[in-house]
C-alpha distance (Angstrom), angle and dihedral (degrees) to the residues before:
residue distance angle dihedral
M1 . . .
H2 3.79 . .
F3 3.79 122.9 .
K4 3.79 115.8 -168.4
I5 3.77 115.9 -154.3
G6 3.81 109.4 177.2
D7 3.78 108.5 -61.3
V8 3.82 92.7 -17.0
G9 3.76 127.2 80.1
I10 3.78 130.8 -162.7
F11 3.82 119.4 -150.2
L12 3.80 115.8 -156.9
P13 3.78 127.9 -178.4
P14 3.79 118.7 -105.8
L15 3.80 116.2 -71.4
H16 3.81 95.6 -108.0
I17 3.81 92.1 53.4
T18 3.83 90.6 49.1
M19 3.79 91.9 49.8
I20 3.83 92.0 48.6
A21 3.81 90.5 50.1
I22 3.81 91.5 51.0
I23 3.83 90.9 49.3
V24 3.85 92.3 47.4
I25 3.80 92.1 50.9
F26 3.81 91.7 46.1
L27 3.86 91.2 51.6
L28 3.80 93.3 46.8
V29 3.82 92.3 50.7
K30 3.77 90.6 47.6
W31 3.81 92.9 49.1
S32 3.80 92.7 45.3
K33 3.80 89.1 58.5
E34 3.80 88.9 60.9
L35 3.83 90.6 65.9
E36 3.77 118.5 83.8
T37 3.78 97.1 -154.1
R38 3.84 135.1 20.4
R39 3.79 94.9 19.5
Y40 3.81 92.8 175.8
T41 3.84 91.2 69.2
V42 3.81 89.9 81.8
F43 3.78 88.8 64.2
V44 3.80 91.7 46.6
Y45 3.81 92.0 51.6
F46 3.82 89.6 49.0
L47 3.83 93.6 49.8
I48 3.82 94.4 46.2
S49 3.84 91.2 46.5
A50 3.82 91.0 53.9
I51 3.83 93.2 61.2
I52 3.80 116.5 112.1
V53 3.80 126.4 -173.4
P54 3.82 134.3 -174.9
V55 3.79 110.1 -113.1
F56 3.82 98.0 178.2
S57 3.76 131.6 31.4
Y58 3.81 127.6 -175.7
N59 3.81 130.6 179.3
T60 3.79 114.6 -135.8
A61 3.79 133.4 174.0
G62 3.82 89.8 -100.7
G63 3.81 95.1 49.0
V64 3.79 139.5 -78.7
F65 3.81 121.7 -33.3
E66 3.82 115.4 -153.7
L67 3.79 126.0 -174.8
W68 3.80 109.4 -144.0
V69 3.83 123.9 -157.8
P70 3.85 131.1 -174.7
L71 3.78 92.0 -120.3
G72 3.82 94.0 165.6
F73 3.80 91.9 59.1
I74 3.82 91.6 48.0
L75 3.79 91.2 52.3
V76 3.81 94.5 45.8
F77 3.81 92.2 45.8
F78 3.78 93.3 53.7
Y79 3.81 90.9 44.5
L80 3.81 92.2 51.8
F81 3.82 91.7 43.2
R82 3.83 91.8 56.1
S83 3.82 97.1 35.9
K84 3.79 123.4 95.5
R85 3.80 91.8 -151.0
N86 3.77 98.6 62.2
H87 3.78 116.3 138.9
R88 3.81 129.8 -164.4
S89 3.82 92.6 -119.3
K90 3.83 91.3 53.1
M91 3.78 89.8 53.5
K92 3.81 91.6 47.4
A93 3.81 90.7 50.9
S94 3.81 91.8 50.0
I95 3.84 91.2 49.7
L96 3.79 89.3 50.2
G97 3.80 87.7 50.7
C98 3.82 88.9 51.6
C99 3.81 89.2 53.9
V100 3.79 89.9 53.3
A101 3.81 89.6 47.1
I102 3.81 91.0 52.4
Y103 3.78 89.4 50.3
Q104 3.80 89.6 52.1
I105 3.82 90.6 49.8
I106 3.81 89.8 51.4
L107 3.80 89.4 52.0
Q108 3.84 90.0 50.2
Y109 3.78 92.4 53.7
S110 3.77 97.1 41.4
G111 3.79 96.3 47.2
């Protein structure tokens, strides 16, 4: 979306992306209130879980093929699985981060 105000313009993401971002922030704030100490860790788990990396790259005649994997979610999941201090809200935040990572992977393959 583009809003023109005089000589200045404001570019905003599409409405569905804005609504998803508002819902994600609302859920993360709600889940962080469930923790008694170190409430910011929910945001850290979410951000780390949303990281995607290419693990395989192959040159073809049509271009470059890259295989993307949500490596951040895999690392956070194994850490929480082995940790004694795992909390339900941390796991929810990491699963939400995995959903964002899957959306990023879909964008990589569709673009």
